C-alpha positions, 0 to 999 in steps of 0.5 A: 842013290845019293848024288854026292856032288849035289849033297856037297853043294847043298851042304856047302851052300847051307853052311855059307848061308848060315855064316852070312845070314846070321850077322846080316840078319842081326844088322838088318834087325838093328837097322829096322829098330833104329829106323822104328819100322813097323813089323810089315816094313821090317819084314819087307826090308829084311826079306828083300835084302836077304833075297838079293844076298841069297840069289847072289850067294847061290849063283856063286856057289853054283858056278864054283861047283860047276867049274869044279865038276867040269 
């Protein structure tokens, strides 16, 4: 049996993540190129920022759906 609320939350979070991450990733790569970062520096830089943004986004989505259900 599929948990419809969990499926809605997962879908909403994935759509939101795509809308946020595409332009953010473009900007981060542009910054890395401008700063002439190495591949490892670029990887650490992008991963760190995307991790923080993803954690905050997921927290906000979870709170939204938690309030909606209760």
